[in-house]
ROLOGU-497669 format. One line per 4 residues: their letters; for each residue x, y, z of C-alpha. Coordinates in pm, 1 decimal, decimal comma, always signed. Example, Ala and Ser with C-alpha at 12.3 -4.5 7.8 and 13.67 -1.06 7.14 Angstrom:
as	+1230,0 -450,0 +780,0; +1367,0 -106,0 +714,0
# end
This chain:
msms	-1257,7 -1102,8 +439,3; -1194,3 -990,8 +793,7; -861,8 -1010,9 +986,9; -897,4 -1374,8 +1072,1
gtvt	-784,0 -1720,8 +986,3; -600,2 -2017,5 +1102,9; -283,7 -1934,4 +1290,5; -6,3 -2163,7 +1199,0
akeq	+212,6 -2335,0 +1453,0; +510,7 -2127,3 +1368,8; +300,4 -1808,6 +1410,0; +185,4 -1940,2 +1752,8
erla	+546,2 -1981,9 +1846,2; +623,2 -1633,8 +1728,3; +338,3 -1484,1 +1925,7; +458,5 -1652,6 +2237,2
lqas	+810,0 -1514,7 +2176,8; +674,3 -1166,0 +2111,0; +483,6 -1169,2 +2436,6; +786,9 -1298,7 +2628,7
ldae	+1023,0 -1034,8 +2480,6; +782,2 -747,7 +2527,8; +728,3 -848,0 +2900,7; +1105,1 -808,6 +2957,5
ksqa	+1091,3 -442,2 +2850,8; +919,1 -150,8 +3019,1; +650,0 +41,1 +2839,8; +876,2 +356,0 +2838,7
ernr	+1158,3 +169,7 +2687,1; +937,8 +36,7 +2399,3; +784,9 +384,1 +2349,3; +1118,5 +559,4 +2325,7
igqf	+1237,6 +336,6 +2021,1; +874,6 +279,1 +1886,9; +844,0 -93,5 +1924,4; +481,5 -196,0 +1862,4
atps	+421,1 -537,1 +1709,3; +166,0 -587,7 +1418,3; -121,6 -807,5 +1522,5; -128,3 -1147,7 +1327,4
glae	-461,5 -1086,7 +1150,0; -364,4 -744,6 +1027,6; -20,9 -871,6 +913,4; -198,2 -1141,4 +705,3
divr	-434,4 -901,7 +546,7; -141,9 -671,0 +447,5; +56,5 -942,7 +291,8; -220,4 -1095,4 +97,0
yava	-318,1 -751,9 -34,1; +41,9 -679,9 -143,2; +109,7 -1011,6 -318,8; -231,5 -994,9 -504,9
rlpp	-101,5 -676,8 -675,7; +203,6 -861,0 -837,6; +173,9 -1053,7 -1160,0; +95,8 -1427,2 -1069,6
aekv	+424,2 -1556,9 -1201,7; +643,0 -1287,1 -1060,7; +896,3 -1401,6 -802,4; +872,7 -1224,3 -464,3
hfld	+1177,2 -1012,8 -339,9; +1051,8 -918,9 +8,5; +1190,8 -652,2 +251,3; +1087,6 -565,0 +605,0
pafg	+1304,7 -278,9 +727,7; +1175,8 -301,5 +1085,3; +1150,6 -674,6 +1125,5; +1078,9 -730,0 +1497,6
tgsf	+999,7 -1091,5 +1550,1; +865,5 -1119,3 +1189,3; +484,4 -1080,6 +1179,2; +492,5 -991,8 +808,5
ysal	+733,5 -1263,0 +711,8; +534,1 -1517,7 +904,2; +231,8 -1414,2 +686,9; +444,9 -1431,3 +376,7
lkfv	+533,1 -1787,2 +446,5; +170,3 -1868,2 +506,3; +32,3 -1715,6 +177,0; +316,5 -1753,1 -68,6
pkkr	+464,1 -2083,8 -175,5; +830,8 -2108,8 -66,7; +948,0 -2163,9 -431,2; +801,3 -1823,9 -541,2
iaea	+1005,0 -1643,0 -266,1; +1332,8 -1553,9 -434,5; +1461,5 -1363,5 -124,5; +1351,2 -1233,6 +204,0
lgfe	+1529,3 -957,7 +378,6; +1483,1 -795,6 +718,2; +1650,9 -541,3 +937,2; +1630,5 -524,5 +1319,6
idph	+1817,3 -273,3 +1521,9; +1735,9 -425,4 +1857,5; +1914,5 -754,0 +1927,5; +1668,1 -818,0 +2204,9
ygkp	+1415,3 -895,4 +1934,0; +1656,0 -965,1 +1645,6; +1855,2 -1256,8 +1786,4; +1553,5 -1470,2 +1903,6
aakl	+1385,8 -1394,6 +1576,7; +1680,7 -1517,5 +1373,7; +1670,3 -1834,8 +1579,6; +1295,5 -1869,7 +1505,4
wkdt	+1328,7 -1826,7 +1138,8; +1653,7 -2001,0 +1071,2; +1652,0 -2251,4 +775,7; +1359,3 -2060,7 +610,6
glvl	+1571,1 -1854,4 +372,7; +1540,4 -1528,0 +563,3; +1842,7 -1289,4 +560,5; +1808,4 -1094,1 +871,7
tfad	+2058,1 -809,3 +940,3; +2113,6 -674,6 +1296,7; +2161,0 -313,6 +1213,3; +1997,2 +26,8 +1181,6
ftna	+1811,6 +25,5 +847,4; +1861,6 +404,8 +811,9; +2240,7 +336,3 +782,0; +2214,1 +56,4 +521,7
eptp	+2319,7 +76,6 +162,2; +2023,2 +3,3 -67,9; +2014,7 -260,2 -335,5; +1721,5 -164,5 -558,9
hinv	+1554,3 -492,0 -644,5; +1267,2 -528,3 -386,1; +925,0 -576,8 -533,4; +729,8 -641,6 -201,3
licn	+824,5 -394,3 +76,4; +603,4 -403,8 +392,6; +670,2 -229,9 +699,2; +541,7 -116,2 +1038,6
ppyv	+820,6 +137,5 +1098,9; +935,8 +248,2 +1459,7; +697,6 +515,1 +1580,2; +963,0 +742,2 +1725,4
rhhh	+863,7 +1109,1 +1765,4; +1109,9 +1384,3 +1653,8; +1205,8 +1486,7 +2007,7; +1354,6 +1149,2 +2069,0
lhng	+1591,9 +1198,8 +1767,5; +1921,0 +1373,5 +1845,9; +1995,5 +1679,2 +1638,9; +2309,4 +1505,3 +1463,2
nktr	+2111,9 +1196,2 +1381,0; +1812,7 +1409,6 +1270,5; +2038,0 +1593,1 +1020,4; +2183,1 +1270,0 +884,5
lqlr	+1840,6 +1131,3 +834,4; +1712,8 +1432,0 +649,7; +2012,1 +1427,2 +415,7; +1991,7 +1060,5 +344,2
tqqa	+1611,0 +1067,0 +301,2; +1630,6 +1352,9 +51,2; +1905,0 +1164,3 -145,7; +1686,2 +847,6 -155,4
sgmk	+1351,9 +982,8 -235,2; +1376,1 +1351,3 -290,5; +1169,1 +1425,6 +30,0; +1280,9 +1725,7 +225,4
isgl	+1165,2 +1603,5 +573,7; +1095,1 +1860,0 +843,2; +1280,9 +1841,2 +1171,1; +938,5 +1780,0 +1331,5
agly	+871,2 +1460,8 +1141,8; +883,6 +1121,0 +1323,2; +1124,7 +844,8 +1234,2; +858,0 +667,7 +1034,1
chfl	+876,6 +934,6 +764,6; +1241,3 +872,7 +718,7; +1198,1 +506,9 +694,5; +946,4 +556,4 +414,8
glsh	+1171,9 +788,7 +223,4; +1482,9 +577,7 +254,1; +1306,8 +267,8 +141,8; +1245,6 +427,6 -200,9
awmt	+1599,6 +343,6 -299,2; +1542,7 -32,2 -226,1; +1241,9 -79,2 -456,4; +1248,6 -193,8 -813,1
eggi	+1043,8 -31,8 -1077,2; +680,1 -138,4 -1034,6; +738,2 -265,9 -682,7; +461,6 -270,9 -428,7
agwl	+489,9 -101,2 -84,6; +261,6 -114,2 +211,4; +321,0 +112,3 +509,2; +147,5 +78,7 +837,4
ipse	+196,4 +417,5 +983,6; +10,9 +680,8 +1201,9; -240,6 +890,0 +1009,4; -109,8 +1212,8 +1141,4
fmdv	+115,7 +1266,5 +847,1; -209,1 +1321,2 +645,4; -293,6 +1638,4 +834,0; +12,3 +1798,4 +995,7
nygh	+253,1 +2042,8 +835,6; +554,1 +1808,9 +834,1; +343,4 +1553,2 +642,1; +342,6 +1779,0 +341,3
avkr	+668,2 +1641,0 +199,8; +551,1 +1285,5 +234,1; +221,9 +1364,5 +61,1; +406,3 +1536,1 -225,7
ylld	+623,0 +1219,1 -253,0; +314,8 +997,1 -272,2; +149,8 +1211,8 -537,4; +458,1 +1294,5 -752,4
rvtl	+723,3 +1023,0 -728,9; +511,7 +706,2 -686,7; +165,4 +587,5 -779,2; -44,7 +613,9 -468,6
lhih	-291,0 +328,5 -484,7; -486,6 +315,2 -168,2; -507,5 +462,3 +185,3; -695,1 +270,8 +444,9
rfdp	-751,1 +446,6 +772,3; -876,6 +239,2 +1065,9; -1149,7 +382,1 +1291,6; -972,1 +549,2 +1570,3
ndvq	-1206,8 +393,5 +1821,2; -1058,1 +55,7 +1718,8; -692,2 +108,5 +1811,9; -480,5 -132,1 +1623,0
fada	-200,6 -142,8 +1881,7; -329,4 -164,9 +2236,8; -8,7 -12,7 +2370,9; +36,6 +271,3 +2118,4
lvss	-202,1 +570,9 +2125,4; -208,5 +643,0 +1757,1; -448,7 +616,1 +1478,7; -326,5 +376,3 +1215,0
tivw	-321,1 +398,5 +835,3; -202,6 +161,1 +560,2; -60,5 +334,6 +272,6; -19,2 +151,9 -57,9
frnt	+176,7 +262,1 -359,1; +359,2 +125,4 -656,6; +705,7 +244,0 -748,9; +624,7 +407,6 -1071,5
rppa	+536,6 +770,1 -1182,0; +160,1 +832,2 -1152,1; -41,9 +849,2 -1481,4; -235,8 +1148,4 -1590,4
dhev	-587,5 +1190,6 -1424,5; -476,4 +942,9 -1148,8; -726,8 +860,3 -875,6; -658,1 +717,1 -534,2
kftf	-889,0 +477,6 -334,1; -958,2 +607,0 +25,0; -1119,9 +357,5 +268,8; -1216,5 +400,3 +642,8
ggtl	-1322,2 +167,4 +917,5; -1363,9 -209,1 +911,1; -1073,6 -395,7 +765,8; -844,6 -355,4 +460,9
fepr	-1057,2 -608,8 +260,1; -1401,8 -496,0 +406,0; -1386,6 -122,0 +485,2; -1694,2 +52,6 +615,2
vsrv	-1663,4 +349,1 +384,2; -1488,7 +376,4 +48,4; -1432,5 +652,4 -207,5; -1217,6 +742,3 -502,7
isah	-1049,3 +1078,5 -493,9; -862,9 +1252,4 -775,1; -496,9 +1316,8 -721,3; -554,1 +1670,8 -842,7
vlar	-795,2 +1724,3 -546,9; -552,0 +1559,0 -303,6; -273,8 +1809,1 -420,8; -488,6 +2093,6 -314,9
epkw	-631,1 +1939,7 +6,7; -430,5 +2001,6 +322,6; -621,9 +1752,1 +534,7; -642,7 +1405,0 +381,1
trfp	-821,0 +1253,7 +686,4; -1127,2 +1429,7 +554,1; -1157,7 +1136,2 +302,7; -1340,2 +918,6 +242,1
iadv	-1608,4 +1049,4 +479,7; -1626,6 +1405,6 +342,8; -1732,3 +1527,7 +9,2; -1481,0 +1688,1 -221,9
rsrs	-1512,2 +2066,6 -237,1; -1340,1 +2363,5 -366,2; -1219,4 +2552,0 -60,2; -1169,9 +2885,0 -241,6
dipt	-1539,2 +2900,7 -309,1; -1657,2 +2852,3 +48,7; -1647,7 +3101,6 +335,9; -1489,0 +2952,5 +656,0
lsdf	-1494,2 +3058,7 +1018,6; -1174,0 +3261,7 +961,4; -1398,0 +3498,6 +753,5; -1603,1 +3585,8 +1056,1
frik	-1372,1 +3507,2 +1363,4; -1015,4 +3533,6 +1462,7; -938,3 +3215,7 +1644,4; -672,5 +3176,0 +1912,0
rgia	-567,9 +2896,5 +2148,6; -622,9 +2971,0 +2520,9; -337,3 +3073,5 +2756,7; -60,1 +2825,1 +2838,5
tgdn	+18,6 +2931,8 +3172,1; +330,9 +2724,0 +3242,4; +178,8 +2565,6 +3552,4; -196,5 +2582,5 +3607,7
nffi	-172,7 +2448,8 +3963,5; +35,0 +2759,8 +4051,5; -106,2 +3029,9 +3827,0; -476,4 +2942,3 +3861,8
lsek	-628,3 +2957,8 +4200,8; -970,5 +2926,8 +4352,1; -1152,5 +3227,6 +4503,7; -1104,3 +3049,7 +4846,9
eilt	-721,6 +3011,5 +4803,8; -688,8 +3372,5 +4705,2; -878,9 +3485,4 +5014,7; -701,3 +3236,4 +5255,4
rglp	-356,2 +3359,2 +5133,9; -451,2 +3713,7 +5152,9; -356,9 +3777,9 +4783,5; -482,4 +4090,7 +4615,1
mevf	-770,9 +4025,0 +4385,6; -667,9 +4306,6 +4149,8; -388,1 +4099,0 +4014,9; -618,6 +3807,0 +3912,1
tpil	-831,5 +3759,6 +3607,9; -1133,0 +3527,0 +3606,0; -1067,9 +3216,4 +3399,0; -1311,3 +2944,3 +3295,5
pspr	-1258,0 +2590,2 +3436,9; -1206,4 +2286,7 +3245,3; -1499,2 +2194,1 +3022,5; -1592,2 +1903,0 +3233,4
ylah	-1684,6 +2154,9 +3508,7; -1920,8 +2345,9 +3285,7; -2257,7 +2174,2 +3296,8; -2412,7 +2418,7 +3048,7
devk	-2297,3 +2570,7 +2715,6; -2367,0 +2928,1 +2830,7; -2170,1 +3099,5 +3100,4; -2341,4 +3396,9 +3251,7
arkd	-2189,0 +3687,5 +3452,5; -2223,6 +3824,7 +3799,0; -2239,7 +4186,9 +3857,7; -1852,9 +4221,2 +3862,1
gspd	-1825,0 +4031,1 +3529,4; -1691,1 +3711,1 +3690,6; -1853,5 +3386,1 +3584,7; -2171,4 +3287,2 +3761,6
idrr	-2064,1 +2917,1 +3803,1; -1983,7 +2685,5 +4091,1; -1617,6 +2641,5 +4015,0; -1490,3 +2992,5 +4019,5
lfll	-1112,2 +3017,2 +3926,4; -877,5 +3310,5 +3869,5; -564,0 +3351,0 +3686,0; -255,1 +3529,6 +3829,8
ntkl	-214,4 +3796,5 +3565,6; -11,4 +4118,5 +3640,0; +245,5 +4327,1 +3464,2; +384,8 +4461,5 +3795,8
seee	+751,6 +4412,4 +3842,2; +876,5 +4190,5 +4135,6; +1012,4 +4497,5 +4306,2; +669,0 +4674,8 +4305,6
ihrr	+504,9 +4347,4 +4415,9; +730,9 +4330,9 +4709,3; +661,0 +4688,9 +4793,2; +284,7 +4677,0 +4752,2
fpal	+183,6 +4323,2 +4801,1; +401,8 +4116,6 +5046,3; +166,6 +3821,9 +5047,9; +188,5 +3799,0 +4665,3
aayl	+568,6 +3827,7 +4678,5; +583,4 +3548,2 +4920,1; +367,1 +3337,4 +4686,2; +605,3 +3408,9 +4394,9
eegk	+892,6 +3299,9 +4613,8; +711,5 +2958,9 +4654,8; +694,8 +2932,8 +4276,8; +1076,7 +3011,2 +4245,5
akgl	+1146,8 +2745,5 +4508,6; +970,8 +2502,1 +4271,1; +1192,3 +2616,5 +3979,8; +902,8 +2755,6 +3788,7
qery	+1093,6 +3053,3 +3656,5; +1324,9 +2803,6 +3482,1; +1045,9 +2624,2 +3298,0; +1045,0 +2680,5 +2922,7
lckh	+732,1 +2909,7 +2894,6; +808,6 +3111,5 +3201,2; +1184,0 +3150,0 +3113,6; +1097,8 +3297,1 +2778,1
rtlw	+860,3 +3566,4 +2916,0; +959,5 +3929,0 +3013,8; +819,5 +3848,7 +3355,7; +826,8 +3480,2 +3432,1
ygqe	+484,2 +3508,1 +3602,5; +339,9 +3729,4 +3327,6; +70,3 +3584,2 +3102,6; -21,7 +3609,9 +2729,4
drpp	-271,6 +3873,0 +2640,9; -595,6 +3674,7 +2581,3; -899,3 +3894,9 +2645,1; -1236,4 +3727,9 +2707,8
apiv	-1377,2 +3579,0 +2394,9; -1769,9 +3578,1 +2346,9; -1753,7 +3229,1 +2209,9; -1506,6 +2947,9 +2315,0
ctyl	-1466,2 +2595,9 +2173,5; -1325,8 +2296,9 +2356,0; -994,8 +2188,1 +2218,5; -1025,3 +1813,0 +2260,9
grgd	-1333,8 +1590,1 +2188,2; -1447,7 +1246,5 +2102,5; -1635,6 +1140,6 +1803,9; -1834,8 +896,3 +2012,0
sksg	-1959,5 +1158,4 +2249,8; -2304,8 +1085,4 +2408,3; -2421,5 +1429,7 +2301,3; -2334,0 +1368,4 +1936,4
rpfr	-2107,3 +1675,2 +1951,5; -1736,7 +1604,9 +1960,1; -1665,2 +1959,9 +2040,8; -1864,9 +2221,1 +2252,5
filn	-1916,7 +2578,0 +2166,3; -1974,3 +2788,8 +2487,6; -2125,7 +3123,9 +2489,7; -1918,7 +3326,9 +2733,0
gsha	-2113,3 +3623,6 +2872,6; -1845,8 +3689,9 +3151,6; -1514,7 +3858,3 +3156,4; -1341,3 +3530,9 +3203,6
tvan	-1037,3 +3433,7 +2974,8; -955,2 +3067,8 +2891,9; -669,9 +2828,8 +2924,5; -535,4 +2619,7 +2638,4
vyla	-806,5 +2356,2 +2682,1; -1023,8 +2592,5 +2478,5; -1010,8 +2793,8 +2154,0; -1111,5 +3150,7 +2179,5
lypt	-1330,3 +3304,5 +1889,7; -1294,9 +3681,8 +1846,6; -1538,0 +3855,0 +1598,4; -1384,2 +3998,8 +1292,2
plia	-1493,0 +4377,6 +1225,8; -1771,8 +4249,1 +990,2; -1932,8 +4039,9 +1266,7; -1864,6 +4287,9 +1529,1
remd	-2037,0 +4561,9 +1328,9; -2340,5 +4325,6 +1266,0; -2350,3 +4244,5 +1641,8; -2380,8 +4612,0 +1720,1
rdps	-2682,3 +4638,5 +1491,4; -2835,2 +4302,3 +1602,9; -2756,1 +4204,5 +1959,5; -2912,5 +3866,8 +1901,7
llrk	-2664,0 +3776,6 +1621,3; -2404,0 +3631,7 +1850,2; -2642,5 +3388,4 +2019,1; -2777,7 +3280,8 +1662,8
iwsa	-2421,3 +3200,0 +1551,4; -2343,5 +3011,7 +1885,6; -2662,1 +2815,7 +1844,0; -2572,3 +2724,0 +1484,8
lnkl	-2213,0 +2625,4 +1576,2; -2336,5 +2381,4 +1822,8; -2567,3 +2229,7 +1557,4; -2298,4 +2174,9 +1299,5
padv	-2272,3 +1802,7 +1187,5; -2004,6 +1616,2 +1377,5; -1831,3 +1514,7 +1054,4; -1781,0 +1883,5 +949,1
llge	-1562,9 +1949,1 +1261,7; -1410,6 +1606,9 +1266,2; -1312,4 +1635,6 +911,3; -1099,4 +1953,2 +986,9
grvy	-941,3 +1835,7 +1309,1; -680,8 +1560,8 +1361,9; -744,7 +1228,1 +1537,9; -560,5 +1006,9 +1775,8
gggl	-598,6 +639,0 +1889,9; -902,2 +568,6 +2094,4; -1122,9 +828,9 +1907,7; -970,7 +1135,2 +2063,6
hkle	-1001,2 +1434,5 +1831,3; -821,6 +1773,1 +1847,6; -882,3 +2108,1 +1677,8; -599,4 +2360,2 +1632,7
prel	-688,0 +2722,1 +1568,1; -605,2 +2689,5 +1199,2; -827,2 +2373,9 +1167,7; -1126,4 +2537,4 +1337,0
snvp	-1072,6 +2838,2 +1117,5; -1112,9 +2619,6 +801,9; -1448,8 +2497,1 +905,6; -1709,4 +2590,0 +629,8
avfi	-1929,0 +2875,5 +758,1; -2197,6 +2931,7 +488,7; -2442,0 +2912,3 +776,2; -2313,5 +3240,8 +918,1
mdll	-2374,7 +3423,4 +581,9; -2727,8 +3297,2 +605,0; -2766,7 +3479,4 +943,6; -2640,8 +3809,5 +810,1
phta	-2858,8 +4077,4 +662,8; -2840,2 +4135,2 +280,9; -2635,1 +4455,5 +330,2; -2360,1 +4257,1 +500,1
vvpr	-2381,5 +3957,4 +271,4; -2359,5 +4115,2 -64,8; -2024,1 +4281,9 -12,9; -1891,7 +3962,2 +144,0
ikql	-2022,7 +3759,8 -161,0; -1835,1 +3997,3 -398,5; -1511,8 +3960,8 -199,3; -1530,3 +3582,6 -199,6
glfa	-1621,9 +3576,6 -566,0; -1904,9 +3336,4 -511,0; -2131,2 +3489,5 -781,6; -1987,9 +3668,5 -1076,5
ka	-2277,0 +3909,2 -1093,6; -2324,2 +3987,7 -731,6
# end
């Protein structure tokens, strides 16, 4: 059944109230404290799913730790007879939403507390806990509050949450202390915890402390919250230790009740898999048996300049200002300015393309620059007048205008991409025949000694690898990267490094492959 159905008169009233209250706040205010309401149809699906997992005669003890105006409570009243609801609790930190919500739901039996849930003392008897927690990123949590949250979360659930984790991770951990044995929890949270390092503690909790039942991930092209650029996931678990040989249902796309893809994954596999967003699309595999790109390329992100507008200049700007070309390094423009996936070089090694850009890249001291290149000294003074030397990246360099050491890479990959790209390729691999370096909109691939040696023997090898990289199935790359709302995908160096690369071994001669097979242990008799 899809996310649809008759909207009750009370829910119509709540929706009107929600729209009115949202309009009284700016987008920035709501982003800061993570206020994104759950759509009615989605809330109804979640409540029906939760209640269906309770014994039919069991009374409902309901809790929503981030109540808002009560989308989940509204759905509860629609699908559960009032006599079956033993209690309904809610917490709302913002009186802007809390007080009108209390008025809306008065005389329904709801106990709504106007307080910060993370400070509340738990009463462990909740058997239906449903929450769309505030999506507040870690940099909006003050250090003192962050330390308090980490301590309380560990006490409640055993989770040692990283300082980089968002507030929603703490909500999930703190709620553990409210649940009765066997209670059901449904969490509508960003899918990023499934891939990032700080999510490791959450995943260990889901595998070790509770019985993880089902993870449904929405298609990122179908953003659940129009005003929150995140990819949404519903995580379901029962508050009981997992059984031996436990398996977890993973679904993707469509709705909770009618997903587009479904697969059951062993908890043992999940314990070894760092990127859960691979499922249910990707096959289960043993990573130790498969060569990856890291076996053949060292992968680094491009240069973060600190201010591209200042440090990257066009050829015309350099000439107009009379700046010395010897302190500049050619740099590739943004991928949208590269019409082709191969960049050829001019005689001087610079890219033979229309948009020719150069990076200010010198180790000369300011004193020597003043003495030798007055025009460049004047340009640096312009940067100082803008306060560039005080920006984080510039401030932490030996020379505030100095750049990272990032030599030209023979192959570069775009850092961001979309799964619905017209070309069918969410990420582009570009053969770089020039001396140009790249900014951090690219990942740079540098051959390991194995590949460098084989490239010396076979000059066509690099082109063969580049061609094969661009023919990789989209899901191979998307399965390693991370995804954001609206279908925007991102590949970090480590994630691209993990892409399976058996195809490269197929391109290598036997004399190179056999020693590599032995090292990887692919064949015991090799």
